[in-house]
Steps between C-alpha positions, in 0.01 A plus 500: 500500500866573421747219551782526750750542216329820383481668842734799543808450715494743789825602665545648844802693622549726799809640666533602862721492806493317831667610823518314830693570821485400865368742759789609725491463876268770629240596760152587370239667716128508426543847355779373274272224369235757411759722331615203297139444395465861378825474305393179326143625453625792294717275284218246464270776369761588238512136387121485501473806275730338244293181501173692464637685196513165317122457530328621182139517397364184339244470222152564636634645823396843625730758660325444832563128482864565408535721806357226720744245357793736562383561854473125559850435360640774722335342804677171424834681527435648842775437754413205727654462847507161675579491872578166667511452878700253706188300592429413135245776447524722195305774325530648150352830385542763229529788746732605780239432767666167581817694590342716767628460855163357607485243217857370517538179705713497815765291325542530121669227298482641148356787297475481120434799273388382155398738220372220273332258742145538364612549138702179508211301643254643246701485177750221586791717395710788628426857392753705310641646824474355849684478829491277808658593833528237774592602854572187702502554878555136598767423760771235516417182690726487805558123474566500123841328457508487119810600306459873448768519231316251278139587586313763298410827666191419712382859481286553189494880503546606140402742224398381154427754227418408139381707209522595135559862605865502606468854638217391729693194617809706585295765679324243719829330591665832587203602717504171689877492547490852643208408725671197653846659517359781714378239750804271484635362829860383568387148587529363149842344570335272757287343223780460247556149371849470654451706815473192722817344355699816568367537856557131564872526426549837666279451804328161524799265486725710730216535751432125490867423569494744791188335644671159493818652646314658791305183575824301500663746741195494726415130523786284377741562794239376747358216287832380355335342195710259293598626156289230332189648662597866505580524127157393365332705773687812389408433137135471602522825698663673201223387263236602754657846528492535120132398500421766760688755290289410195181537704617841624571599138150391392359684799677815381348467154159437658523812717630711209320370186619606158181698436314607812141617482258671737355316795319575822686236702772636734696176562767566231637782721555252784673253268729772366609579856565129566703470179711802591568343841604170339724674250664713766563197719653302212727784393614567857575129542714497188686817594565384856614155389722640225668733747545207738656277235732780391591550864594134528720519193670827590542477876472131572203534735129473430234763543207273413326380813 
């Protein structure tokens, strides 16, 4: 037996590229999910063909056995789709049957398309070319009061493409960017990291001051509260108004999620109508109060009742 010092030194080197980007705000129907599957299925078959080409006949192996090995390797690179429901149920399969309208759950939390799921589990490594697409349909918690500017994006929708074939990697990324851009919705600004801060200064704080102002005009003349009691009460009312504004903001993000998927439940339509009513009321209040304050300054009499 040869000693360790006489064993040949084997080197390993491979060069590739890795691309990752977040899925933009969009609305995906059941048909869109199946179209996405067909797009990725075609690219997964291209990656599978490249991996199969690396399989060569071994000593003592027949052509029939080689064909069986190639067929088995190709099966390990079949596109796998995992669908997770809101109740904690999930199903994974290597076909698009799980994306049919009958198979999809009423409320979907996440769908993952993985071209190397079985290969990775079998060989404990990634193939030469692979891609993973995550569509996260989760919604914002209405009572979540965390700092949005410092918190990471809670939505995990993303595209990850890796491969030694740079042409294949670029083609997959271009296909996916075109697919999601065609279904993009103008609600992305609502889920931006600093959207709440901007709305707070432009809308939340002015509205909170107006709420305190109206309450003071309505109740203070009749109650005649001393300044020592009125001041902390007004501060409390101001903070409470800001809290309500944050809840309304979270409610807006819940009604209009960053990535919205198919569902058979009709309640989101009702909530969208409620949100439009709240928004219209808030804007009308600000406009009316602003006109009233300007009227006081310009003409010396008040319009605000």
